[in-house]
C-alpha positions as CSV (number, residue, x, y, z in Angstrom):
1,M,-0.7,-34.3,9.8
2,A,-2.7,-35.2,6.7
3,A,-3.7,-32.4,4.4
4,P,-7.4,-31.5,4.7
5,T,-9.6,-32.7,1.9
6,F,-11.9,-30.4,0.1
7,E,-13.7,-30.1,-3.2
8,V,-11.8,-28.2,-5.9
9,P,-14.2,-25.9,-7.9
10,K,-14.8,-26.7,-11.5
11,L,-13.4,-24.4,-14.1
12,K,-15.9,-22.5,-16.2
13,E,-15.4,-20.4,-19.3
14,V,-16.9,-17.4,-17.6
15,S,-16.8,-16.7,-13.9
16,E,-20.2,-17.1,-12.2
17,V,-21.5,-15.5,-9.0
18,P,-21.8,-18.5,-6.7
19,R,-24.8,-19.6,-4.7
20,I,-24.6,-18.3,-1.1
21,Q,-23.2,-21.0,1.2
22,K,-23.5,-19.5,4.7
23,G,-20.6,-20.5,6.9
24,A,-18.8,-22.3,4.1
25,M,-15.4,-21.1,5.3
26,A,-16.1,-20.7,9.0
27,H,-14.1,-23.8,9.7
28,T,-10.9,-22.4,8.1
29,K,-8.8,-20.8,10.8
30,S,-5.1,-20.0,10.3
31,Y,-2.8,-21.1,13.1
32,V,-2.5,-18.6,16.0
33,A,0.9,-17.3,16.8
34,S,2.6,-18.6,20.0
35,A,3.6,-16.4,22.8
36,A,7.2,-16.5,21.8
37,I,6.4,-15.4,18.2
38,Q,4.2,-12.6,19.4
39,Q,6.6,-11.3,22.1
40,A,9.5,-11.4,19.7
41,I,8.0,-8.6,17.6
42,G,6.6,-6.6,20.5
43,F,3.0,-7.8,20.9
44,P,1.4,-9.5,23.9
45,G,2.1,-13.3,24.0
46,E,-1.5,-14.3,24.4
47,L,-5.0,-12.8,24.5
48,V,-4.9,-10.2,27.2
49,E,-7.4,-10.4,30.1
50,N,-9.1,-7.1,29.3
51,W,-9.0,-7.7,25.5
52,E,-12.3,-6.0,24.7
53,E,-11.3,-2.8,26.4
54,K,-7.8,-2.9,24.8
55,A,-9.2,-3.7,21.4
56,I,-11.6,-0.7,21.5
57,E,-8.8,1.5,22.8
58,K,-6.6,0.4,19.9
59,M,-9.5,1.0,17.4
60,G,-9.7,4.6,18.8
61,D,-6.0,5.0,18.3
62,L,-6.2,3.9,14.7
63,L,-9.1,6.2,14.1
64,S,-7.2,9.2,15.5
65,K,-4.0,8.3,13.5
66,Y,-5.5,7.5,10.1
67,R,-8.3,9.6,8.8
68,S,-8.8,7.1,5.9
69,F,-9.7,4.4,8.4
70,K,-12.6,6.4,9.7
71,V,-13.7,7.6,6.3
72,Y,-13.8,4.1,5.0
73,L,-15.9,2.9,7.9
74,D,-18.3,5.7,7.6
75,A,-18.7,5.9,3.8
76,C,-20.1,2.4,2.9
77,V,-23.8,2.5,1.9
78,H,-24.1,-1.2,1.2
79,C,-24.7,-0.7,-2.5
80,G,-23.4,-4.1,-3.4
81,A,-20.9,-3.1,-6.1
82,C,-18.1,-5.1,-4.4
83,T,-20.0,-8.2,-3.5
84,D,-19.0,-10.3,-6.5
85,K,-15.5,-8.8,-7.0
86,C,-13.6,-10.8,-4.3
87,H,-11.9,-14.0,-5.5
88,Y,-12.5,-15.6,-2.2
89,F,-16.3,-15.1,-2.4
90,L,-16.3,-16.3,-6.0
91,G,-14.4,-19.4,-5.0
92,T,-16.1,-20.2,-1.7
93,G,-19.6,-18.8,-1.8
94,D,-19.3,-17.8,1.9
95,P,-21.2,-14.5,2.2
96,I,-18.8,-13.1,4.8
97,N,-16.2,-13.2,2.1
98,M,-18.2,-10.5,0.3
99,P,-16.0,-7.4,0.9
100,V,-18.9,-5.4,2.3
101,A,-19.8,-8.2,4.8
102,R,-16.1,-8.7,5.9
103,Q,-15.8,-4.9,6.4
104,D,-19.0,-4.9,8.5
105,L,-17.3,-7.2,11.1
106,V,-15.3,-4.1,12.1
107,R,-17.8,-1.5,11.1
108,N,-20.5,-2.8,13.4
109,V,-18.2,-2.6,16.4
110,Y,-17.0,0.9,15.3
111,R,-20.6,2.1,15.2
112,R,-21.3,0.7,18.6
113,H,-18.4,2.6,20.3
114,F,-17.7,5.6,18.1
115,T,-21.0,6.9,16.7
116,F,-23.9,8.5,18.4
117,A,-26.5,6.3,16.8
118,G,-24.6,3.2,17.6
119,K,-24.2,4.1,21.3
120,Y,-27.9,4.9,21.9
121,F,-29.8,3.1,19.1
122,P,-27.5,0.1,18.2
123,K,-30.2,-2.1,16.7
124,L,-31.2,0.6,14.3
125,V,-27.8,0.9,12.7
126,G,-26.5,-2.7,13.1
127,A,-24.1,-1.8,15.8
128,K,-22.6,-4.7,17.8
129,D,-20.5,-5.3,20.9
130,L,-17.2,-6.9,20.6
131,T,-18.0,-10.3,22.0
132,R,-15.7,-13.3,21.9
133,D,-17.7,-14.8,19.0
134,V,-17.3,-11.5,17.0
135,L,-13.5,-11.4,17.8
136,D,-13.1,-15.0,16.5
137,Q,-14.9,-14.0,13.4
138,W,-12.5,-11.2,12.9
139,Y,-9.6,-13.6,13.2
140,T,-11.1,-16.1,10.8
141,Y,-12.3,-13.8,8.1
142,Y,-9.7,-11.1,8.1
143,N,-7.3,-14.0,7.5
144,Q,-9.4,-14.7,4.5
145,C,-8.6,-11.4,2.8
146,S,-5.4,-11.0,0.8
147,E,-5.6,-7.2,0.8
148,C,-5.6,-7.3,-3.0
149,R,-7.9,-4.2,-3.3
150,R,-9.8,-5.4,-6.3
151,C,-13.1,-4.6,-4.6
152,S,-11.8,-1.0,-4.1
153,V,-11.5,-0.6,-7.9
154,F,-15.2,-1.2,-8.3
155,C,-16.4,0.7,-5.1
156,P,-18.1,4.0,-6.2
157,Y,-16.9,5.6,-2.9
158,G,-13.3,4.4,-3.3
159,I,-13.3,2.4,0.0
160,D,-10.0,0.6,0.4
161,T,-11.0,-2.6,2.0
162,A,-7.3,-3.5,2.5
163,E,-7.0,-0.7,5.1
164,I,-9.9,-2.1,7.1
165,T,-8.3,-5.6,7.0
166,M,-5.0,-4.2,8.0
167,G,-6.6,-2.2,10.9
168,A,-8.4,-5.3,12.1
169,K,-5.1,-7.3,12.1
170,E,-3.3,-4.6,14.0
171,I,-6.0,-4.6,16.6
172,L,-5.8,-8.4,16.9
173,D,-2.0,-8.3,17.3
174,S,-2.2,-5.6,19.9
175,I,-4.3,-7.8,22.2
176,G,-2.3,-11.0,21.7
177,Y,-4.3,-12.7,18.9
178,G,-1.9,-12.7,16.0
179,Q,-1.4,-15.1,13.1
180,K,1.5,-17.6,13.3
181,Y,2.6,-17.5,9.6
182,T,2.9,-13.7,9.2
183,N,4.3,-12.9,12.6
184,E,6.9,-15.7,12.6
185,I,8.2,-14.3,9.3
186,I,8.3,-10.8,10.6
187,G,10.5,-12.0,13.5
188,K,12.9,-13.7,11.2
189,V,13.5,-10.6,9.0
190,Q,13.9,-8.4,12.1
191,R,16.4,-10.8,13.6
192,I,18.3,-12.1,10.6
193,G,17.5,-9.9,7.6
194,N,15.2,-12.1,5.5
195,N,11.9,-13.9,5.7
196,L,13.5,-17.3,5.6
197,G,15.9,-16.8,8.4
198,L,18.8,-17.6,6.1
199,P,22.1,-16.5,7.7
200,G,24.9,-14.8,5.9
201,P,27.2,-17.8,5.4
202,A,24.3,-19.9,4.0
203,L,23.4,-17.1,1.6
204,Q,27.0,-16.8,0.5
205,D,27.2,-20.6,-0.2
206,T,23.9,-20.4,-2.2
207,L,25.2,-17.5,-4.4
208,E,28.5,-19.3,-5.1
209,G,26.6,-22.4,-6.1
210,L,24.5,-20.4,-8.5
211,E,27.6,-18.8,-10.0
212,E,29.0,-22.2,-10.7
213,D,25.7,-23.4,-12.3
214,I,25.6,-20.3,-14.6
215,E,29.2,-20.8,-15.7
216,A,28.7,-24.5,-16.4
217,E,25.6,-23.6,-18.5
218,T,26.9,-20.6,-20.4
219,G,30.7,-20.7,-20.1
220,V,30.6,-17.1,-18.7
221,A,31.6,-16.2,-15.2
222,V,28.6,-14.3,-14.0
223,R,29.1,-13.1,-10.4
224,M,26.5,-12.7,-7.6
225,P,28.3,-10.4,-5.2
226,L,27.4,-10.2,-1.5
227,N,28.3,-7.2,0.7
228,Q,30.4,-5.6,-2.0
229,K,31.3,-2.1,-0.9
230,G,31.4,0.5,-3.6
231,A,29.1,-1.3,-6.0
232,E,26.8,1.0,-8.0
233,V,23.6,-1.0,-7.3
234,L,22.1,-2.6,-4.2
235,L,19.7,-5.2,-5.3
236,V,17.0,-6.0,-2.7
237,T,15.0,-9.1,-3.7
238,P,12.6,-11.5,-2.1
239,S,14.5,-14.2,-0.3
240,A,12.6,-16.9,-2.2
241,D,14.8,-15.9,-5.1
242,F,17.8,-17.5,-3.4
243,F,16.7,-21.1,-3.6
244,S,13.0,-21.7,-4.5
245,E,11.8,-22.8,-7.9
246,P,10.9,-21.0,-10.1
247,H,12.1,-17.8,-8.2
248,V,15.8,-18.6,-8.5
249,E,15.5,-18.5,-12.3
250,S,14.7,-14.8,-12.0
251,L,17.7,-14.2,-9.7
252,I,19.9,-15.8,-12.4
253,G,18.2,-13.4,-14.9
254,Y,19.0,-10.4,-12.8
255,A,22.7,-11.4,-12.5
256,K,22.9,-12.0,-16.3
257,V,21.4,-8.5,-17.0
258,F,23.9,-6.8,-14.6
259,H,26.7,-8.7,-16.2
260,A,25.8,-8.0,-19.8
261,A,25.3,-4.3,-19.0
262,G,28.6,-4.0,-17.2
263,I,27.0,-2.5,-14.1
264,S,28.5,-3.4,-10.7
265,W,26.0,-4.6,-8.1
266,T,25.6,-6.3,-4.8
267,L,23.3,-8.0,-2.5
268,S,23.4,-7.4,1.3
269,S,23.3,-10.0,4.0
270,H,22.0,-7.4,6.4
271,A,19.1,-6.6,4.2
272,S,18.6,-9.7,2.0
273,E,14.8,-9.4,1.9
274,A,12.6,-7.1,-0.1
275,G,9.4,-8.4,1.4
276,N,7.8,-6.4,4.2
277,F,5.1,-8.4,6.0
278,G,4.6,-5.4,8.3
279,L,2.2,-4.2,5.5
280,F,0.0,-7.2,5.9
281,I,-0.6,-6.6,9.6
282,G,-0.9,-2.8,9.1
283,N,1.7,-2.0,11.7
284,Y,3.7,1.1,10.7
285,E,6.6,0.6,13.2
286,T,7.1,-3.0,12.0
287,M,7.2,-1.8,8.4
288,R,9.7,0.9,9.4
289,N,12.0,-1.5,11.3
290,I,12.2,-3.7,8.3
291,A,12.7,-0.9,5.8
292,L,15.5,0.7,7.9
293,R,17.6,-2.4,7.3
294,I,17.7,-1.4,3.7
295,R,18.7,2.1,4.4
296,E,21.5,0.8,6.8
297,A,22.8,-1.5,4.1
298,A,22.8,1.2,1.4
299,L,24.7,3.5,3.6
300,E,27.2,0.9,4.7
301,L,27.9,-0.3,1.1
302,G,28.0,3.2,-0.4
303,V,25.8,2.3,-3.4
304,K,24.4,4.8,-5.8
305,R,21.1,3.1,-6.7
306,I,18.6,0.8,-5.0
307,I,16.8,-1.7,-7.2
308,V,13.9,-4.0,-6.1
309,G,13.5,-7.5,-7.5
310,E,10.3,-9.4,-8.5
311,C,8.0,-9.1,-5.5
312,G,4.6,-7.5,-5.5
313,H,4.1,-6.3,-2.0
314,A,7.8,-5.4,-1.7
315,W,7.4,-3.1,-4.6
316,R,4.3,-1.5,-3.1
317,V,6.1,-0.8,0.2
318,A,9.2,0.5,-1.7
319,Y,7.3,2.7,-4.1
320,S,4.7,4.0,-1.6
321,F,6.3,4.0,1.8
322,W,10.1,3.8,1.7
323,N,10.4,7.6,1.5
324,T,8.6,8.2,4.8
325,L,9.7,4.9,6.4
326,A,13.4,5.2,5.8
327,G,14.1,8.3,3.7
328,I,14.8,6.3,0.5
329,G,13.8,8.9,-2.0
330,A,12.3,12.2,-1.0
331,G,10.7,12.7,2.3
332,G,13.1,11.8,5.1
333,N,14.6,14.7,7.0
334,D,16.6,12.9,9.7
335,P,20.4,12.9,9.3
336,F,20.7,9.4,7.9
337,S,17.9,10.0,5.4
338,I,19.6,13.2,4.2
339,E,23.0,11.4,4.0
340,L,21.4,8.7,1.9
341,Q,19.7,11.2,-0.4
342,Q,23.0,12.9,-1.0
343,Q,24.7,9.5,-1.7
344,L,22.2,8.1,-4.2
345,D,22.5,9.2,-7.9
346,P,19.7,11.6,-8.6
347,R,19.6,10.6,-12.3
348,Y,17.8,7.4,-11.3
349,P,14.5,6.7,-9.4
350,A,14.9,5.8,-5.8
351,P,13.9,3.1,-5.6
352,Q,13.7,1.5,-9.0
353,H,12.0,-1.7,-10.0
354,I,14.2,-4.4,-11.8
355,C,11.7,-4.3,-14.7
356,E,12.2,-0.6,-15.2
357,F,16.0,-1.2,-15.1
358,T,15.9,-4.0,-17.7
359,Y,13.4,-2.3,-19.9
360,D,15.6,0.7,-20.2
361,L,18.6,-1.5,-21.1
362,L,16.6,-3.4,-23.7
363,K,15.3,-0.2,-25.3
364,R,18.8,1.3,-25.6
365,G,20.3,-1.9,-27.0
366,V,22.7,-2.2,-24.1
367,I,21.9,-5.9,-23.7
368,T,21.1,-8.2,-26.7
369,V,18.7,-11.1,-26.7
370,D,17.6,-13.9,-29.0
371,K,13.8,-14.1,-28.9
372,S,13.8,-17.5,-30.6
373,T,15.3,-19.1,-27.5
374,N,11.8,-18.7,-25.8
375,D,9.9,-20.2,-28.8
376,H,9.1,-23.3,-26.8
377,R,6.9,-21.0,-24.6
378,V,3.5,-19.5,-25.3
379,I,3.3,-16.8,-22.7
380,T,0.6,-14.9,-20.8
381,Y,1.1,-12.4,-17.9
382,H,-0.5,-12.2,-14.5
383,D,-0.7,-8.7,-13.0
384,S,0.2,-9.0,-9.4
385,C,-2.2,-7.0,-7.1
386,N,0.2,-4.8,-5.3
387,V,2.0,-3.8,-8.5
388,A,-1.2,-3.3,-10.5
389,R,-3.4,-1.5,-7.9
390,A,-1.0,0.1,-5.4
391,S,2.1,1.3,-7.2
392,R,3.5,2.5,-10.5
393,M,6.5,1.8,-12.7
394,G,8.4,4.1,-15.0
395,D,7.5,7.6,-15.9
396,M,4.3,6.8,-17.8
397,P,0.7,6.4,-16.5
398,G,0.0,2.6,-16.4
399,G,3.7,1.8,-16.7
400,Q,3.2,-1.0,-14.2
401,F,1.1,-2.7,-16.9
402,V,3.1,-1.7,-20.0
403,I,6.7,-2.3,-18.9
404,P,6.4,-6.0,-17.9
405,R,4.5,-6.8,-21.1
406,E,6.9,-5.0,-23.3
407,I,9.9,-6.9,-21.7
408,I,8.1,-10.2,-22.5
409,K,7.6,-9.1,-26.1
410,M,11.2,-8.0,-26.4
411,V,12.5,-11.4,-25.3
412,A,9.9,-13.8,-26.7
413,N,7.8,-14.2,-29.8
414,N,4.6,-15.8,-28.5
415,Y,2.4,-13.7,-26.1
416,H,-1.3,-13.5,-25.4
417,D,-3.1,-11.5,-22.7
418,M,-5.9,-13.0,-20.6
419,A,-9.4,-11.5,-20.8
420,A,-9.4,-7.7,-20.4
421,D,-11.7,-7.8,-17.3
422,T,-9.2,-10.0,-15.5
423,I,-6.0,-8.0,-16.0
424,H,-4.5,-4.6,-15.4
425,E,-6.3,-2.8,-12.5
426,S,-9.0,-5.5,-12.6
427,T,-6.6,-8.3,-12.2
428,F,-7.6,-11.2,-10.0
429,C,-5.4,-12.0,-7.0
430,C,-3.4,-15.2,-7.1
431,G,-5.2,-16.2,-3.8
432,G,-2.1,-16.3,-1.6
433,G,-1.3,-12.7,-0.8
434,G,-1.8,-10.7,2.4
435,G,-0.1,-13.2,4.7
436,L,-2.2,-16.2,3.6
437,L,0.5,-18.2,1.8
438,T,0.4,-20.9,4.5
439,D,-0.6,-24.6,4.2
440,D,-3.2,-24.3,6.9
441,L,-5.1,-22.1,4.5
442,M,-4.7,-24.4,1.5
443,E,-8.4,-24.8,0.9
444,L,-8.9,-21.0,0.9
445,R,-5.9,-20.6,-1.4
446,V,-7.1,-23.1,-3.9
447,K,-10.7,-21.8,-4.0
448,G,-9.5,-18.2,-4.0
449,A,-7.4,-18.9,-7.1
450,L,-10.5,-20.0,-9.1
451,P,-11.1,-16.8,-11.1
452,R,-7.5,-16.5,-12.2
453,M,-7.4,-20.2,-13.1
454,E,-10.5,-19.7,-15.2
455,A,-9.0,-16.8,-17.1
456,L,-5.8,-18.8,-17.5
457,N,-7.6,-21.8,-18.8
458,N,-9.3,-19.8,-21.5
459,V,-6.0,-18.7,-23.0
460,V,-4.7,-22.2,-22.6
461,Q,-7.6,-23.5,-24.7
462,D,-7.7,-20.6,-27.2
463,H,-3.9,-20.0,-27.7
464,Q,-2.1,-23.0,-26.2
465,V,-0.5,-20.9,-23.6
466,N,2.0,-22.9,-21.5
467,F,3.8,-20.3,-19.4
468,M,2.3,-17.7,-17.1
469,A,4.8,-14.9,-16.2
470,T,4.5,-12.8,-13.1
471,I,6.7,-10.5,-11.0
472,C,5.7,-11.4,-7.5
473,A,7.3,-14.0,-5.3
474,I,4.0,-14.8,-3.5
475,C,2.2,-15.3,-6.8
476,K,5.0,-17.7,-8.0
477,A,4.8,-19.7,-4.7
478,Q,1.0,-19.7,-4.7
479,F,0.6,-20.8,-8.3
480,S,3.3,-23.5,-8.0
481,K,1.1,-25.1,-5.3
482,V,-2.3,-24.4,-6.8
483,L,-1.9,-25.0,-10.5
484,P,-1.9,-28.9,-10.1
485,Y,-5.2,-28.7,-8.3
486,Y,-6.7,-27.4,-11.6
487,G,-4.9,-29.8,-13.9
488,F,-2.0,-27.5,-14.9
489,E,1.7,-28.2,-14.7
490,M,3.4,-26.8,-11.6
491,G,6.3,-25.5,-13.8
492,M,3.9,-23.4,-15.9
493,V,4.6,-20.3,-13.7
494,G,7.7,-18.2,-13.7
495,G,9.2,-14.7,-13.6
496,I,9.8,-12.2,-16.3
497,H,13.5,-12.4,-15.7
498,Q,13.3,-16.1,-16.2
499,L,12.4,-15.3,-19.7
500,V,15.1,-12.7,-19.9
501,S,17.6,-15.2,-18.6
502,T,16.7,-17.6,-21.4
503,A,17.0,-15.0,-24.2
504,I,20.0,-12.9,-23.1
505,Q,23.2,-13.2,-25.0
506,L,26.3,-13.3,-22.9
507,G,28.9,-14.1,-25.6
508,P,30.4,-17.3,-26.9
509,K,31.3,-20.1,-24.7
510,Q,35.0,-20.3,-23.7
């Protein structure tokens, strides 16, 4: 099938609020999951007959479970603070991609069924019935939200739009109207252990091939152990790190860091995936089933530490949810959680981000680097949404912003930040998060990347930046596809540990 054609937005020096283009993205609909995909992860295979009744019932269930969901639906006063904060609205001009308008698709139905005014005076409060047209709008536009939470930063009431999107997606799944891309990936990780469906023997072959490549390049035998019992560290990293460019360069960097520090480590074929797409569909049980694989692997291998690789939403789930999902860190009180808490070394965070780990080694001089080896690069850094706005790193406020940049400066000489209002907690999304990294949404992804591309273009023009580092597998995959649409080289994006890999000194060649 030929790729759809669309007009790529023109880059401007300063992002502009677009002219309203009603229905501009109404034609963009992600592929719907098949019955087999849906049923494999516990959802109805197709739209159930009494879907309206079941959807309202599920909404009521979410409202009773999550107080935040109800608060966010009640709190909005339509002040407009969020309207121009969404990268998809800025890139497409479609008014329903304004966060407030996208929220209202659910809010209007909520008011109709769960508020006094909506039940008896629906027209006065904008309450609406859940018709098939409204349901289709839910599917179309909630699959045009990457759950990046940038709008939430600017909301005076602190409304977390991502939770509304996640709630809508969970309702859609519960009635048999799920998205193919996200749910197919969830099925693979539940069945095999990673998002790519890569079986253990193939993973072993991949790692052995990378070991050979590293030794050929450096003359040093750097190992990538798999299922190594008794190792100190279990590394859980996005499966894209095993074979995709530029992701694999960061995996090589992790291995070199462990080798240079003399710390034993291992990957697990049972839990070879850090990513947890259960977050994207807002389903707690799905998130828990995926997270439990990591607990099972840690117990089986007897590790003392769990470290998470470069993946934005994986780190959000690990940092914010692993304790209650699987008892990794404080929180779990079932026998297996208690056993794991007793097994892990209390001197280290559980879990720990790979950047925290490497930063500590660099500060203490445990590993040595030659910054000049990165002199061919002029670097900027893209803050990934789920790291920037939904997690933390290290023991300092804002550590998620400081630590990655400090690592870059420790291993390279040439660094420049993008504009202040496009980074840190105000960072623009790459445009491919939240389960939208699929080719059937390429137009949305390209247009949604516009604000980040404009900020990048400015540092390219002003400082000759030629490398954008990031610590998210989705960001790397998204930018690799999108950069050429805006006239940049595909290889311009990479991981922080790709830079570490270039600079680290492993000793003389043998």
